[in-house]
Kinemage of the C-alpha trace (Angstrom):
@kinemage 1
@onewidth
@group {chain A} dominant
@subgroup {mainchain}
@vectorlist {calphas} color= white
{ca met a 1} P 19.721 -14.197 2.538
{ca ile a 2} L 16.874 -12.426 4.289
{ca gln a 3} L 16.400 -13.216 7.962
{ca ile a 4} L 13.104 -12.422 9.725
{ca tyr a 5} L 12.307 -12.645 13.418
{ca asn a 6} L 9.521 -15.214 13.679
{ca ser a 7} L 7.207 -14.483 16.615
{ca leu a 8} L 6.181 -18.145 16.655
{ca thr a 9} L 9.698 -19.532 17.191
{ca arg a 10} L 11.006 -16.381 18.968
{ca lys a 11} L 14.151 -16.189 16.870
{ca lys a 12} L 15.469 -14.897 13.565
{ca glu a 13} L 15.185 -17.404 10.754
{ca ile a 14} L 16.369 -17.474 7.161
{ca phe a 15} L 13.268 -16.644 5.152
{ca thr a 16} L 12.496 -19.225 2.473
{ca pro a 17} L 9.263 -18.695 0.491
{ca ile a 18} L 7.014 -21.715 0.045
{ca thr a 19} L 7.220 -21.096 -3.708
{ca pro a 20} L 10.634 -19.700 -4.745
{ca gly a 21} L 10.385 -16.080 -5.835
{ca gln a 22} L 6.723 -15.786 -4.815
{ca ile a 23} L 5.626 -14.518 -1.401
{ca arg a 24} L 2.112 -14.493 0.006
{ca met a 25} L 1.542 -12.128 2.929
{ca tyr a 26} L -1.535 -11.278 4.992
{ca val a 27} L -1.725 -8.378 7.442
{ca cys a 28} L -4.568 -7.600 9.826
{ca gly a 29} L -5.969 -4.217 8.898
{ca met a 30} L -8.357 -1.747 10.442
{ca thr a 31} L -11.648 -2.199 12.227
{ca val a 32} L -13.348 0.758 10.571
{ca tyr a 33} L -15.289 2.645 13.223
{ca asp a 34} L -12.950 5.623 13.752
{ca tyr a 35} L -9.974 7.440 12.241
{ca cys a 36} L -6.565 5.737 12.095
{ca his a 37} L -4.227 6.603 14.952
{ca leu a 38} L -0.441 6.545 14.854
{ca gly a 39} L -0.333 2.889 15.927
{ca his a 40} L -2.360 1.936 12.846
{ca ala a 41} L -0.100 4.140 10.729
{ca arg a 42} L 2.962 2.296 12.013
{ca val a 43} L 1.559 -1.087 10.982
{ca met a 44} L 0.624 0.213 7.514
{ca val a 45} L 4.010 1.876 6.921
{ca val a 46} L 6.056 -1.054 8.273
{ca phe a 47} L 4.415 -3.666 6.065
{ca asp a 48} L 4.495 -1.289 3.105
{ca met a 49} L 8.260 -1.139 3.673
{ca val a 50} L 8.429 -4.950 3.892
{ca val a 51} L 6.554 -5.350 0.607
{ca arg a 52} L 8.690 -2.716 -1.137
{ca tyr a 53} L 11.903 -4.407 -0.030
{ca leu a 54} L 10.811 -7.952 -0.869
{ca arg a 55} L 9.837 -6.762 -4.334
{ca ala a 56} L 13.103 -4.836 -4.712
{ca arg a 57} L 14.885 -8.133 -4.036
{ca gly a 58} L 13.140 -9.614 -7.076
{ca asn a 59} L 10.191 -11.397 -5.462
{ca lys a 60} L 6.603 -11.416 -6.643
{ca val a 61} L 4.632 -10.440 -3.525
{ca thr a 62} L 0.899 -10.908 -3.102
{ca tyr a 63} L -0.052 -8.573 -0.272
{ca ile a 64} L -3.448 -8.855 1.439
{ca arg a 65} L -4.617 -6.414 4.129
{ca asn a 66} L -8.161 -6.996 5.363
{ca ile a 67} L -10.893 -4.656 6.539
{ca thr a 68} L -13.089 -5.608 9.501
{ca asp a 69} L -16.429 -3.990 8.682
{ca ile a 70} L -18.660 -5.847 11.145
{ca asp a 71} L -17.776 -5.901 14.827
{ca asp a 72} L -19.143 -4.931 18.253
{ca lys a 73} L -17.257 -1.610 18.149
{ca ile a 74} L -18.730 -0.754 14.767
{ca ile a 75} L -22.266 -1.615 15.890
{ca asn a 76} L -21.891 0.417 19.088
{ca arg a 77} L -20.425 3.454 17.305
{ca ala a 78} L -23.169 3.442 14.671
{ca arg a 79} L -25.758 3.260 17.440
{ca glu a 80} L -24.115 6.156 19.306
{ca asn a 81} L -24.029 8.244 16.125
{ca gly a 82} L -27.519 7.297 14.995
{ca glu a 83} L -25.822 6.336 11.745
{ca asp a 84} L -26.333 3.487 9.302
{ca ile a 85} L -23.550 0.905 9.747
{ca asn a 86} L -22.734 0.763 6.047
{ca ala a 87} L -22.461 4.553 5.905
{ca leu a 88} L -20.177 4.533 8.972
{ca thr a 89} L -17.824 1.892 7.603
{ca ala a 90} L -17.730 3.452 4.125
{ca arg a 91} L -16.786 6.811 5.658
{ca phe a 92} L -13.919 5.396 7.684
{ca ile a 93} L -12.667 3.134 4.891
{ca gln a 94} L -12.331 6.238 2.733
{ca ala a 95} L -10.570 8.073 5.574
{ca met a 96} L -8.201 5.133 6.106
{ca asn a 97} L -7.297 5.053 2.409
{ca glu a 98} L -6.679 8.809 2.414
{ca asp a 99} L -4.373 8.516 5.448
{ca ala a 100} L -2.498 5.580 3.908
{ca ala a 101} L -2.015 7.439 0.620
{ca ala a 102} L -0.733 10.524 2.459
{ca leu a 103} L 1.908 8.363 4.164
{ca gly a 104} L 3.045 6.910 0.842
{ca val a 105} L 1.569 3.467 1.514
{ca ile a 106} L 1.050 1.452 -1.678
{ca pro a 107} L -2.445 -0.120 -1.755
{ca pro a 108} L -2.445 -3.869 -1.026
{ca asp a 109} L -3.146 -6.274 -3.877
{ca gln a 110} L -6.462 -7.192 -2.253
{ca glu a 111} L -8.376 -5.622 0.627
{ca pro a 112} L -11.034 -8.198 1.568
{ca arg a 113} L -13.962 -7.172 3.753
{ca ala a 114} L -15.601 -9.436 6.304
{ca thr a 115} L -19.160 -8.735 5.141
{ca val a 116} L -18.264 -9.826 1.600
{ca his a 117} L -16.813 -13.148 2.801
{ca met a 118} L -19.765 -14.434 4.804
{ca pro a 119} L -20.061 -17.690 2.767
{ca gln a 120} L -16.400 -18.533 3.427
{ca ile a 121} L -16.799 -17.692 7.115
{ca arg a 122} L -19.842 -19.959 7.481
{ca asp a 123} L -18.100 -22.757 5.575
{ca met a 124} L -15.066 -22.648 7.849
{ca ile a 125} L -17.221 -22.710 10.975
{ca ala a 126} L -19.171 -25.657 9.563
{ca arg a 127} L -15.920 -27.568 8.976
{ca leu a 128} L -14.836 -26.885 12.566
{ca val a 129} L -18.167 -28.154 13.897
{ca glu a 130} L -17.957 -31.228 11.671
{ca arg a 131} L -14.449 -32.009 12.932
{ca gly a 132} L -15.425 -31.581 16.569
{ca phe a 133} L -13.428 -28.390 17.122
{ca ala a 134} L -16.557 -26.256 17.523
{ca tyr a 135} L -20.078 -26.633 18.887
{ca ala a 136} L -23.388 -24.808 18.852
{ca ala a 137} L -24.445 -23.771 22.347
{ca lys a 138} L -27.978 -23.508 23.724
{ca asn a 139} L -27.995 -19.765 23.107
{ca gln a 140} L -27.283 -20.427 19.367
{ca asp a 141} L -23.759 -19.027 19.600
{ca val a 142} L -21.063 -21.262 18.106
{ca tyr a 143} L -17.839 -21.702 20.116
{ca tyr a 144} L -14.365 -23.069 19.410
{ca arg a 145} L -13.105 -25.871 21.692
{ca val a 146} L -9.727 -24.497 22.763
{ca arg a 147} L -8.614 -27.607 24.680
{ca lys a 148} L -9.096 -29.819 21.628
{ca phe a 149} L -6.342 -27.934 19.760
{ca glu a 150} L -3.188 -29.203 21.460
{ca pro a 151} L -0.709 -26.532 20.200
{ca tyr a 152} L -2.891 -23.694 21.555
{ca gly a 153} L -0.686 -21.053 23.194
{ca ala a 154} L 2.408 -21.688 21.036
{ca leu a 155} L 2.410 -18.174 19.537
{ca ser a 156} L 1.773 -16.246 22.743
{ca gly a 157} L 3.704 -18.583 25.043
{ca lys a 158} L 0.676 -18.927 27.315
{ca thr a 159} L -0.348 -22.220 28.911
{ca leu a 160} L -3.959 -23.346 29.244
{ca asp a 161} L -3.665 -23.185 33.034
{ca glu a 162} L -2.532 -19.560 32.851
{ca leu a 163} L -5.343 -18.737 30.458
{ca lys a 164} L -7.960 -20.419 32.635
{ca ile a 165} L -7.110 -18.152 35.585
{ca gly a 166} L -7.953 -15.049 33.528
{ca ala a 167} L -10.918 -16.499 31.652
{ca arg a 168} L -14.361 -15.053 32.274
{ca val a 169} L -17.811 -16.184 31.211
{ca glu a 170} L -20.496 -13.609 30.498
{ca val a 171} L -23.959 -14.129 31.960
{ca asp a 172} L -25.551 -14.895 28.583
{ca glu a 173} L -22.875 -17.350 27.418
{ca asp a 174} L -23.315 -21.132 27.380
{ca lys a 175} L -19.722 -22.251 26.882
{ca asp a 176} L -18.589 -25.758 27.679
{ca asp a 177} L -15.302 -24.288 28.919
{ca pro a 178} L -14.393 -20.719 29.977
{ca leu a 179} L -11.463 -20.788 27.511
{ca asp a 180} L -13.685 -21.365 24.468
{ca phe a 181} L -14.173 -18.367 22.166
{ca val a 182} L -17.029 -17.402 19.912
{ca leu a 183} L -17.098 -18.137 16.177
{ca trp a 184} L -20.710 -17.157 15.456
{ca lys a 185} L -22.843 -14.796 17.516
{ca ala a 186} L -26.587 -15.319 17.589
{ca ala a 187} L -28.572 -12.339 16.325
{ca lys a 188} L -29.659 -9.645 18.762
{ca pro a 189} L -32.507 -7.218 18.068
{ca gly a 190} L -31.472 -4.312 15.883
{ca glu a 191} L -28.088 -5.767 14.915
{ca pro a 192} L -26.934 -6.790 11.408
{ca gln a 193} L -27.428 -10.493 10.821
{ca trp a 194} L -26.871 -13.220 8.249
{ca asp a 195} L -28.575 -16.593 7.922
{ca ser a 196} L -26.738 -19.755 8.938
{ca ser a 197} L -27.470 -23.368 9.835
{ca trp a 198} L -27.170 -22.365 13.518
{ca gly a 199} L -29.643 -19.521 13.159
{ca pro a 200} L -29.337 -15.864 12.168
{ca gly a 201} L -26.280 -14.030 13.499
{ca arg a 202} L -22.866 -12.656 12.627
{ca pro a 203} L -19.263 -13.866 12.874
{ca gly a 204} L -16.869 -13.416 15.741
{ca trp a 205} L -13.829 -11.248 15.018
{ca his a 206} L -11.199 -14.016 14.906
{ca ile a 207} L -12.897 -16.269 12.348
{ca glu a 208} L -13.145 -13.402 9.860
{ca cys a 209} L -9.377 -13.266 9.279
{ca ser a 210} L -9.002 -17.042 9.085
{ca ala a 211} L -11.664 -17.225 6.375
{ca met a 212} L -10.424 -14.191 4.420
{ca ser a 213} L -6.760 -15.221 4.423
{ca asn a 214} L -7.729 -18.721 3.332
{ca ala a 215} L -9.890 -17.334 0.535
{ca cys a 216} L -7.185 -14.968 -0.746
{ca leu a 217} L -3.951 -16.895 -0.149
{ca gly a 218} L -4.871 -20.522 0.483
{ca ser a 219} L -4.570 -22.602 3.627
{ca his a 220} L -0.761 -22.260 3.980
{ca phe a 221} L 1.152 -19.070 3.225
{ca asp a 222} L 4.425 -17.297 3.965
{ca ile a 223} L 3.946 -14.286 6.252
{ca his a 224} L 1.208 -13.099 8.583
{ca gly a 225} L 1.623 -9.728 10.266
{ca gly a 226} L -0.040 -7.201 12.506
{ca gly a 227} L 0.394 -5.154 15.634
{ca met a 228} L 1.908 -6.645 18.783
{ca asp a 229} L -1.467 -6.348 20.505
{ca leu a 230} L -2.937 -8.917 18.096
{ca lys a 231} L -0.576 -11.742 19.049
{ca phe a 232} L -3.026 -12.842 21.722
{ca pro a 233} L -5.819 -13.684 21.472
{ca his a 234} L -6.462 -12.767 17.830
{ca his a 235} L -3.548 -14.440 16.069
{ca glu a 236} L -3.459 -17.331 18.522
{ca asn a 237} L -7.095 -18.002 17.696
{ca glu a 238} L -6.481 -17.653 13.964
{ca ile a 239} L -3.897 -20.436 14.141
{ca ala a 240} L -6.249 -22.691 16.112
{ca gln a 241} L -9.188 -22.132 13.754
{ca ser a 242} L -7.267 -22.348 10.496
{ca glu a 243} L -5.179 -25.421 11.270
{ca ala a 244} L -8.125 -27.290 12.778
{ca ala a 245} L -10.277 -26.499 9.733
{ca thr a 246} L -7.699 -27.370 7.056
{ca gly a 247} L -5.420 -29.882 8.755
{ca gln a 248} L -2.419 -27.913 7.430
{ca lys a 249} L 0.148 -25.542 8.871
{ca phe a 250} L -1.307 -22.043 8.669
{ca val a 251} L 1.621 -19.615 8.411
{ca asn a 252} L 5.401 -20.026 8.235
{ca thr a 253} L 6.510 -16.629 9.588
{ca trp a 254} L 4.707 -14.370 12.060
{ca met a 255} L 5.697 -10.698 12.245
{ca his a 256} L 4.497 -8.297 14.956
{ca val a 257} L 5.018 -4.537 15.055
{ca gly a 258} L 5.860 -2.876 18.375
{ca phe a 259} L 3.602 -0.415 20.151
{ca val a 260} L 3.604 3.335 19.669
{ca arg a 261} L 3.934 4.840 23.141
{ca leu a 262} L 2.984 8.163 24.652
{ca asn a 263} L 4.703 8.885 27.956
{ca glu a 264} L 5.933 5.260 27.965
{ca glu a 265} L 2.363 3.927 27.801
{ca lys a 266} L 0.888 2.113 24.810
{ca met a 267} L -1.071 4.458 22.548
{ca ser a 268} L -4.581 3.079 22.035
{ca lys a 269} L -8.179 4.143 21.630
{ca ser a 270} L -9.242 2.152 24.689
{ca leu a 271} L -6.846 4.176 26.860
{ca gly a 272} L -7.820 7.451 25.209
{ca asn a 273} L -4.169 8.515 24.831
{ca phe a 274} L -3.888 8.464 21.052
{ca phe a 275} L -3.323 10.918 18.219
{ca thr a 276} L -5.020 10.313 14.898
{ca val a 277} L -2.937 10.397 11.728
{ca arg a 278} L -4.871 13.480 10.698
{ca glu a 279} L -3.985 15.321 13.887
{ca val a 280} L -0.295 14.539 13.450
{ca leu a 281} L -0.328 15.582 9.776
{ca lys a 282} L -1.550 19.032 10.767
{ca lys a 283} L 1.811 19.551 12.487
{ca phe a 284} L 4.216 17.482 10.396
{ca glu a 285} L 4.551 16.585 6.712
{ca pro a 286} L 3.542 13.014 5.788
{ca glu a 287} L 7.046 11.980 4.733
{ca val a 288} L 8.393 13.188 8.074
{ca val a 289} L 5.899 10.912 9.854
{ca arg a 290} L 6.960 8.021 7.631
{ca tyr a 291} L 10.640 8.692 8.382
{ca phe a 292} L 9.836 8.868 12.108
{ca ile a 293} L 8.186 5.434 11.936
{ca leu a 294} L 11.047 3.849 9.991
{ca gly a 295} L 13.686 5.473 12.195
{ca ser a 296} L 13.074 2.760 14.818
{ca his a 297} L 13.210 -0.991 14.292
{ca tyr a 298} L 9.713 -2.298 13.654
{ca arg a 299} L 9.733 -4.637 16.681
{ca ser a 300} L 10.855 -1.996 19.178
{ca pro a 301} L 8.561 0.473 20.976
{ca leu a 302} L 8.194 3.825 19.202
{ca asp a 303} L 7.991 6.835 21.511
{ca tyr a 304} L 5.776 9.610 20.182
{ca ser a 305} L 6.660 13.227 20.926
{ca asp a 306} L 6.834 16.457 18.979
{ca glu a 307} L 10.570 16.517 19.724
{ca asn a 308} L 11.100 13.094 18.134
{ca leu a 309} L 9.086 14.083 15.069
{ca gln a 310} L 11.030 17.326 14.787
{ca gly a 311} L 14.212 15.262 14.897
{ca ala a 312} L 12.857 13.133 12.047
{ca lys a 313} L 12.130 16.274 10.054
{ca ser a 314} L 15.660 17.592 10.597
{ca ala a 315} L 17.164 14.276 9.492
{ca leu a 316} L 15.010 14.048 6.372
{ca thr a 317} L 15.799 17.680 5.563
{ca arg a 318} L 19.541 16.877 5.609
{ca leu a 319} L 18.999 14.169 3.002
{ca tyr a 320} L 16.930 16.424 0.759
{ca leu a 321} L 19.528 19.198 1.036
{ca val a 322} L 22.051 16.743 -0.402
{ca leu a 323} L 19.769 16.095 -3.398
{ca lys a 324} L 18.947 19.784 -3.930
{ca asp a 325} L 20.315 21.175 -7.207
{ca leu a 326} L 21.912 17.874 -8.257
{ca pro a 327} L 21.428 17.329 -12.011
{ca val a 328} L 19.614 14.217 -13.247
{ca ala a 329} L 22.086 11.431 -13.971
{ca glu a 330} L 22.419 7.680 -14.389
{ca glu a 331} L 23.873 5.739 -11.484
{ca gly a 332} L 27.505 4.695 -11.639
{ca gly a 333} L 29.343 1.655 -10.347
{ca ala a 334} L 30.451 3.528 -7.239
{ca ala a 335} L 27.034 2.869 -5.664
{ca ala a 336} L 27.666 -0.878 -5.359
{ca ala a 337} L 29.427 -0.625 -2.001
{ca tyr a 338} L 26.552 1.353 -0.485
{ca asp a 339} L 24.023 -1.075 -1.983
{ca ala a 340} L 25.767 -3.968 -0.263
{ca lys a 341} L 25.609 -2.231 3.111
{ca phe a 342} L 21.986 -1.214 2.606
{ca gln a 343} L 20.993 -4.755 1.639
{ca ser a 344} L 22.898 -6.207 4.576
{ca ala a 345} L 20.918 -4.011 6.978
{ca met a 346} L 17.561 -4.751 5.385
{ca asp a 347} L 18.259 -8.477 5.125
{ca asp a 348} L 18.729 -8.465 8.903
{ca asp a 349} L 15.045 -8.455 9.880
{ca phe a 350} L 14.307 -5.216 7.991
{ca asn a 351} L 16.735 -3.115 10.040
{ca thr a 352} L 15.569 0.284 8.796
{ca pro a 353} L 17.707 2.303 11.282
{ca gly a 354} L 20.764 0.563 9.822
{ca ala a 355} L 19.557 1.190 6.279
{ca leu a 356} L 19.024 4.886 7.046
{ca ala a 357} L 22.561 5.062 8.436
{ca val a 358} L 23.816 3.876 5.032
{ca leu a 359} L 21.820 6.671 3.356
{ca phe a 360} L 23.515 9.243 5.580
{ca glu a 361} L 26.938 7.748 4.835
{ca leu a 362} L 26.148 8.042 1.141
{ca ala a 363} L 24.862 11.602 1.623
{ca arg a 364} L 28.089 12.617 3.364
{ca asp a 365} L 30.166 11.255 0.487
{ca ile a 366} L 27.957 12.994 -2.083
{ca asn a 367} L 28.561 16.330 -0.352
{ca lys a 368} L 32.309 15.744 -0.326
{ca leu a 369} L 32.334 14.740 -3.990
{ca arg a 370} L 30.294 17.804 -4.937
{ca glu a 371} L 32.617 20.057 -2.953
{ca asp a 372} L 35.724 18.575 -4.586
{ca asn a 373} L 34.524 17.952 -8.147
{ca gly a 374} L 31.201 19.715 -8.657
{ca ala a 375} L 27.516 18.748 -8.809
{ca ala a 376} L 27.800 16.779 -12.075
{ca ala a 377} L 30.356 14.434 -10.536
{ca ala a 378} L 28.140 13.844 -7.495
{ca ala a 379} L 24.928 13.344 -9.478
{ca pro a 380} L 25.310 9.560 -10.125
{ca leu a 381} L 25.556 8.897 -6.385
{ca gly a 382} L 22.599 11.230 -5.871
{ca ala a 383} L 20.575 8.966 -8.161
{ca ala a 384} L 21.586 5.979 -6.016
{ca leu a 385} L 20.544 7.831 -2.856
{ca arg a 386} L 17.120 8.528 -4.315
{ca arg a 387} L 16.714 4.906 -5.458
{ca met a 388} L 17.658 3.408 -2.083
{ca gly a 389} L 15.442 5.922 -0.323
{ca gly a 390} L 12.613 4.809 -2.605
{ca val a 391} L 12.900 1.252 -1.273
{ca leu a 392} L 11.846 2.761 2.067
{ca gly a 393} L 9.236 5.016 0.458
{ca leu a 394} L 11.377 8.121 1.062
{ca leu a 395} L 13.146 10.814 -0.996
{ca gln a 396} L 10.773 10.642 -3.966
{ca ser a 397} L 9.605 14.269 -3.783
{ca asp a 398} L 11.223 17.171 -5.592
{ca pro a 399} L 13.860 18.421 -3.104
{ca gln a 400} L 12.867 22.052 -3.509
{ca ala a 401} L 9.194 21.194 -2.980
{ca phe a 402} L 9.956 19.200 0.166
{ca leu a 403} L 12.260 21.861 1.627
{ca arg a 404} L 9.557 24.467 1.129
{ca ser a 405} L 6.723 22.318 2.403
{ca gly a 406} L 5.200 22.844 5.799
{ca ala a 407} L 2.319 21.760 7.972
{ca asp a 408} L -0.745 23.892 8.596
{ca gly a 409} L -0.163 27.464 9.759
{ca gly a 410} L 2.760 29.843 9.281
{ca leu a 411} L 3.588 32.078 6.357
{ca thr a 412} L 2.384 31.228 2.877
{ca asp a 413} L 4.865 30.950 0.002
{ca ala a 414} L 3.594 34.266 -1.359
{ca gln a 415} L 4.140 36.008 1.983
{ca ile a 416} L 7.661 34.603 2.185
{ca glu a 417} L 8.490 35.744 -1.339
{ca ala a 418} L 7.155 39.228 -0.541
{ca leu a 419} L 9.395 39.530 2.530
{ca ile a 420} L 12.393 38.281 0.532
{ca ala a 421} L 11.683 40.922 -2.116
{ca arg a 422} L 11.587 43.625 0.586
{ca arg a 423} L 14.874 42.314 1.967
{ca ala a 424} L 16.439 42.378 -1.517
{ca glu a 425} L 15.377 46.022 -1.871
{ca ala a 426} L 16.899 46.828 1.536
{ca arg a 427} L 20.165 45.148 0.524
{ca lys a 428} L 20.170 47.056 -2.766
{ca asn a 429} L 19.881 50.279 -0.739
{ca arg a 430} L 22.601 49.037 1.645
{ca asn a 431} L 20.100 49.161 4.494
{ca trp a 432} L 21.749 46.285 6.352
{ca ala a 433} L 19.779 46.797 9.549
{ca glu a 434} L 16.469 46.334 7.701
{ca ser a 435} L 17.900 43.384 5.771
{ca asp a 436} L 18.914 41.687 9.012
{ca arg a 437} L 15.567 42.472 10.608
{ca leu a 438} L 13.683 40.819 7.747
{ca arg a 439} L 15.975 37.778 7.852
{ca asp a 440} L 15.321 37.456 11.592
{ca glu a 441} L 11.581 37.874 11.054
{ca leu a 442} L 11.580 35.049 8.544
{ca lys a 443} L 13.714 32.851 10.796
{ca ala a 444} L 11.274 33.414 13.645
{ca gln a 445} L 8.565 32.070 11.307
{ca gly a 446} L 10.646 28.956 10.576
{ca val a 447} L 12.065 30.123 7.223
{ca ile a 448} L 15.799 29.822 6.500
{ca leu a 449} L 17.406 32.029 3.820
{ca glu a 450} L 20.477 31.098 1.777
{ca asp a 451} L 22.300 33.830 -0.170
{ca thr a 452} L 24.387 32.463 -3.050
{ca ala a 453} L 25.737 34.089 -6.217
{ca gly a 454} L 23.597 37.171 -5.857
{ca gln a 455} L 20.400 35.137 -5.365
{ca thr a 456} L 18.395 34.194 -2.300
{ca ser a 457} L 16.774 30.796 -1.869
{ca trp a 458} L 14.685 29.690 1.083
{ca arg a 459} L 13.439 26.624 2.892
{ca arg a 460} L 11.361 25.869 5.943
{ca gln a 461} L 12.946 24.530 9.099
């Protein structure tokens, strides 16, 4: 049985879908005012892995990942750029989808946008006001009454007294209590606005996800996920809003992805210490970045460095070298033992490092079988390696294509082939010094040559 660490209960629990065989999952997506950084990439890849595995285990998964397309950051960035807000968000939605596709992330089943769900947002706020959990202030903002929701703080582990110490009230706010948070912001000159019974304005960030998840998955669903930084206040506020509005439990299992760190400090746009996905992909192939992300458990911190990414590339290269030149074959029964180990790792809170260890065990045995009995004998296990890798979104490329792929810069394939041809001519003329010089020149450019049976093949380091 699958066990998942539930952030709400702070322990691993046996995962039991509300409806057997059907899983509904919502993940907080991007606020689209800039390019995705590696922290965003980690969230996308992790939950893509979760969906792939749950489906591989025979479940029907409905996966929702929202887009926040109206927010203070978006308004401010559009103003700075002198750009129309819709043009800004459209540009970065396209960029986000391109980055996700490069990393092998399967599109979610639905990708709701806040601006398209304004009726649902207004309806949920109206229900909260009607039930006494929200109120319209003098400044025409609408606030949520935090103290009225008794379980508040259960997800984050924070008490109301602790929260009150850090609470601040802006000059233009008319809250009844410093802890209250905004559901509807009254319109300001020059900002996008929608009509409502409280006056023109726009939604607060937290209410958007409550309304969109409710619209797409209903008032009670299986899994809600996002980055660790969203646990408080965003997800805490989602619980308060949703359960107060519907009178039902909101989510059974909460999953939070650990931070990506640079020099042991959280990578974020606010700190200015981030790398965009596009910057990283100029130096490393997309599948290498995906392997790097899955090489650590999703709840643990992930330390970014070129050295760690190079290590991921070396590891992935070893797996592709095992698959290189294996003929296509059907799997045999010998894969069952590896499947059991792989499933055991993944059932334990999606332990991808453990699952990858099983792939390397399988790869080692494939090499031994090929050495002892030939490539045809090893091919059925090679098919199993590719299938299990596919559950993680890995090992689906042609091995030769991957081994010859490289990031921006360096020699082109044509330049490499030309140097290999010159080396072959030198070898034909028994000019070993020139042959060695050309091999060393290629190695210095990150190209490894392999001479077998009178032929030379090559790959990039």
